[in-house]
C-alpha positions in Angstrom: -6.6 8.3 -4.9 -6.7 4.8 -4.3 -5.6 3.7 -1.2 -3.7 0.8 -0.1 -1.3 -1.5 2.9 1.7 -0.6 2.1 4.5 -2.7 0.5 7.2 -5.3 2.1 10.1 -6.2 0.2 11.5 -9.3 1.5 14.6 -9.3 -1.3 16.7 -6.1 -1.6 20.1 -5.6 -1.7 20.2 -1.8 -1.7 19.2 1.7 -3.4 19.9 5.4 -3.4 23.7 4.8 -3.3 23.6 2.8 -0.4 24.9 -0.5 -0.4 24.0 -2.9 2.2 26.7 -4.6 2.0 29.0 -1.6 3.0 27.0 0.7 4.5 26.9 2.0 8.2 24.0 2.0 10.2 23.2 5.5 10.2 23.6 4.8 6.2 21.2 1.3 7.0 18.8 4.5 8.9 18.2 7.1 6.0 17.5 4.1 3.1 14.4 2.9 5.8 12.7 6.5 6.0 13.9 7.0 1.6 12.0 3.1 1.4 9.4 4.4 3.7 8.7 7.1 1.4 8.0 5.5 -1.7 5.7 3.2 -0.4 8.0 0.2 1.8 6.2 -0.4 5.1 8.9 -3.6 6.3 11.9 -4.8 5.0 13.9 -7.8 5.1 18.3 -6.3 4.0 19.5 -9.2 2.0 23.4 -10.2 2.9 24.7 -11.5 0.5 27.0 -14.5 -0.5 30.5 -13.4 1.6 33.4 -14.2 4.0 31.8 -15.1 7.7 33.3 -12.2 9.3 32.0 -9.6 7.2 28.6 -11.6 7.3 28.8 -10.9 10.9 30.0 -7.4 10.9 26.3 -6.9 8.4 24.2 -8.2 11.3 25.8 -6.3 13.6 25.4 -2.8 11.9 22.0 -3.1 10.5 20.7 -4.2 13.6 22.4 -1.1 15.7 20.2 0.4 12.9 17.2 -1.5 13.6 17.2 -0.4 17.0 17.4 3.7 16.1 14.8 3.0 13.2 12.2 5.3 13.8 8.2 5.1 13.0 8.1 6.8 10.3 10.3 4.3 8.5 10.3 1.0 6.8 11.3 -1.3 10.2 13.2 -3.7 9.1 12.1 -6.7 9.8 14.6 -9.1 10.2 17.7 -10.3 7.9 17.6 -11.8 5.0 20.6 -14.2 4.7 21.2 -15.6 0.4 24.7 -17.5 1.2 26.2 -18.2 1.4 24.9 -22.2 1.8 23.9 -22.2 -1.9 25.1 -24.4 -5.2 28.4 -22.7 -7.0 27.2 -23.9 -10.3 23.6 -21.7 -9.7 26.5 -18.7 -7.6 25.4 -15.7 -10.4 26.8 -12.7 -9.4 27.7 -14.2 -6.1 31.5 -14.7 -5.3 32.0 -18.4 -5.3 34.9 -17.8 -3.6 33.2 -17.7 -0.7 30.4 -20.4 -1.3 30.3 -22.4 1.7 29.0 -26.3 3.0 25.2 -26.8 4.6 27.4 -27.3 8.0 25.3 -26.6 11.4 28.5 -25.2 12.5 29.5 -22.9 10.2 26.2 -21.7 10.3 26.7 -20.8 14.1 29.8 -18.8 13.4 27.3 -16.6 11.8 23.5 -17.7 14.2 21.4 -14.1 15.1 17.7 -14.1 15.9 17.6 -11.8 12.9 17.8 -13.5 10.2 14.2 -14.5 9.5 15.3 -16.2 6.1 17.9 -17.6 4.5 18.3 -19.1 0.6 19.8 -22.1 0.2 20.6 -25.5 -1.9 18.8 -27.8 -0.1 20.0 -30.7 -3.1 23.3 -30.0 -0.7 22.1 -30.6 3.0 22.8 -34.5 2.4 22.5 -35.1 6.2 19.4 -33.2 6.3 20.6 -32.0 9.8 21.7 -27.7 8.0 17.4 -27.5 7.4 15.9 -29.3 10.6 18.0 -26.7 12.6 17.3 -23.9 10.9 12.8 -25.1 11.5 13.9 -25.0 14.9 14.8 -21.9 15.0 11.7 -20.3 12.6 14.0 -19.5 10.0 12.2 -19.6 6.1 14.4 -21.2 4.2 14.5 -20.7 0.9 15.5 -22.4 -2.4 17.4 -20.5 -4.4 21.1 -20.5 -5.9 20.4 -24.6 -6.1 19.4 -27.2 -8.3 17.5 -29.5 -6.5 14.3 -30.3 -7.5 12.9 -31.6 -3.8 11.4 -27.9 -2.2 9.1 -30.7 0.5 11.4 -29.0 3.4 10.9 -25.3 2.2 9.1 -22.2 2.9 10.3 -20.6 -0.6 12.3 -20.4 -3.9 14.3 -17.4 -3.9 13.5 -15.3 -7.8 12.5 -17.5 -10.0 14.0 -18.8 -12.7 16.5 -16.9 -12.2 19.5 -18.7 -11.1 18.1 -21.9 -10.1 17.4 -25.8 -12.5 15.5 -24.4 -15.4 12.8 -25.5 -16.8 12.9 -28.4 -18.6 9.7 -30.1 -19.8 11.2 -33.3 -19.8 12.2 -34.7 -15.5 12.0 -32.1 -12.7 14.2 -28.7 -11.8 13.7 -26.7 -9.3 11.8 -24.9 -11.8 9.2 -26.6 -12.0 8.9 -28.2 -8.7 8.4 -24.0 -7.5 5.9 -24.0 -10.3 4.1 -27.8 -9.3 3.7 -27.0 -5.2 1.8 -25.0 -3.9 2.6 -24.9 -0.3 5.6 -23.0 -1.3 5.7 -19.4 -1.8 7.4 -17.6 -4.8 9.7 -14.9 -5.0 9.3 -13.1 -8.5 11.1 -9.9 -9.6 8.5 -8.0 -11.8 10.9 -6.0 -13.5 10.7 -7.1 -16.9 14.4 -8.5 -17.4 14.8 -10.3 -14.8 12.0 -12.0 -16.4 9.5 -11.5 -19.6 7.0 -10.7 -19.0 5.3 -12.9 -21.4 6.7 -15.8 -19.2 5.4 -13.6 -15.8 2.0 -14.1 -17.2 2.3 -18.1 -17.2 3.3 -18.2 -13.9 0.3 -16.7 -12.5 -2.0 -18.8 -14.4 0.5 -21.6 -13.1 0.9 -20.5 -9.7 -1.6 -19.1 -6.6 -1.7 -15.3 -6.0 -1.9 -16.2 -2.9 1.7 -17.3 -3.1 3.8 -14.9 -5.0 6.1 -12.4 -3.1 6.4 -9.6 -5.9 10.0 -8.6 -4.9 12.6 -5.4 -6.1 15.7 -7.2 -5.6 17.4 -3.9 -5.9 20.7 -2.6 -5.5 22.3 0.2 -4.5 22.2 2.0 -8.2 18.5 1.6 -7.9 17.3 5.4 -7.7 20.2 7.1 -7.9 23.1 8.5 -10.5 25.1 5.3 -10.1 26.1 4.3 -14.0 29.1 1.8 -11.9 29.1 0.3 -8.5 31.6 -2.7 -6.4 28.8 -5.1 -5.8 30.2 -9.1 -4.9 33.2 -7.9 -5.7 32.1 -7.1 -9.0 32.0 -4.2 -10.7 28.3 -3.8 -12.4 27.2 -1.0 -14.9 23.7 0.1 -15.7 23.0 -0.3 -18.4 19.4 1.5 -19.6 18.6 0.9 -16.3 19.8 -3.0 -16.6 22.7 -4.0 -14.9 25.2 -7.0 -15.2 29.2 -7.9 -14.6 32.3 -7.4 -17.6 30.5 -10.4 -18.9 26.5 -10.0 -19.2 25.3 -11.5 -15.9 22.4 -10.1 -14.6 23.3 -8.6 -10.9 20.1 -7.4 -9.1 17.2 -4.7 -10.0 17.3 -0.9 -10.9 13.6 -0.6 -8.9 11.9 -0.5 -6.8 8.6 -3.1 -5.5 6.2 0.5 -6.3 8.2 0.1 -9.2 7.7 -3.3 -10.4 4.0 -3.1 -9.6 3.9 0.5 -11.5 5.5 -1.9 -14.6 2.9 -4.3 -14.1 0.4 -2.6 -13.9 0.8 -0.5 -16.3 1.4 -3.5 -18.8 -1.9 -5.3 -17.8 0.8 -8.2 -17.3 -1.4 -7.8 -13.6 -4.4 -6.4 -12.4 -3.4 -2.9 -9.7 -5.2 -4.5 -6.6 -3.8 -8.4 -7.7 0.2 -6.5 -7.7 -0.5 -4.8 -4.8 -1.8 -8.4 -2.5 1.5 -10.0 -4.3 3.7 -6.9 -3.5 1.9 -6.5 0.9 -1.4 -8.1 1.5 0.4 -11.4 1.0 3.8 -10.7 2.8 2.0 -9.3 5.5 0.2 -12.3 6.0 3.4 -14.2 5.6 6.0 -12.7 7.7 3.0 -11.8 10.4 3.9 -7.9 10.5 1.5 -5.0 12.0 1.0 -2.9 8.6 1.9 0.9 10.2 1.9 3.1 6.0 -1.3 4.2 4.2 -0.4 4.3 0.6 -1.9 6.8 -1.7 -1.7 6.4 -5.8 -2.7 7.9 -9.0 -4.4 6.7 -11.9 -1.3 5.8 -13.1 -0.1 3.8 -10.6 2.4 6.3 -9.4 2.5 6.8 -5.5 1.1 10.6 -4.7 0.8 10.4 -0.4 1.8 8.7 2.6 0.0 8.9 5.8 1.6 7.1 9.2 -0.7 4.9 11.1 
């Protein structure tokens, strides 16, 4: 067996039937325990674009779960706020009704010290004050659901290629800037659905391995028998593991991070050690998280045993 540190999931909306936008603190606690059984030592519950009062409620629920988490759970490292400060033109599965302008006073209505990552559309911060304020709060700023190409003020990009200005061989775009700026990290969903295997391979040749953050972007149907669910105000269908709305717009993933590692290593898109680096080592360093798991994998890249440190 191969021993590794625990995985770090910085972009996850739910799994095992639990929806982080519609659950109790007890359900978040249960999710944390189940994630640990699948090799995750720490994670960032991800909150979607929604009404500000609902977002505040979600923050409260997650904070309650964090207080009561036990040593054998995946630790809640903070909240990833994905929206509502995004570009309506790249809303994706997000409900455009709740998208807001990048306004510091609006953010202060939901502000909380547990928020550690925020996905925004940086091109809509016309005065620069929004990003400037987030930096004073030591929040990692992620460009996502956006069209802008100037990424000089962000720390990372959200799910590379998805819901952002596409690759163009003429002129700049969010994607091109993501690939050519070695100072920023890039989230990458390695489920072979959000990004094709060929494009994943290209990305690995272009982007330094220590700047890639593998994520699942998992939704409630991940590791469950759910075939249909309501998410972001839309009905989401699970068709052979691909999650889409009625119009075919792809939502999050039905895989967990351990499945992503297995998928990439099994197909030889990434060496196993490199996949672990992008799913564990990079995140532990980036977020300064202390690992509390030993994960043991078999020769087929399946988790066989978990030990708590």
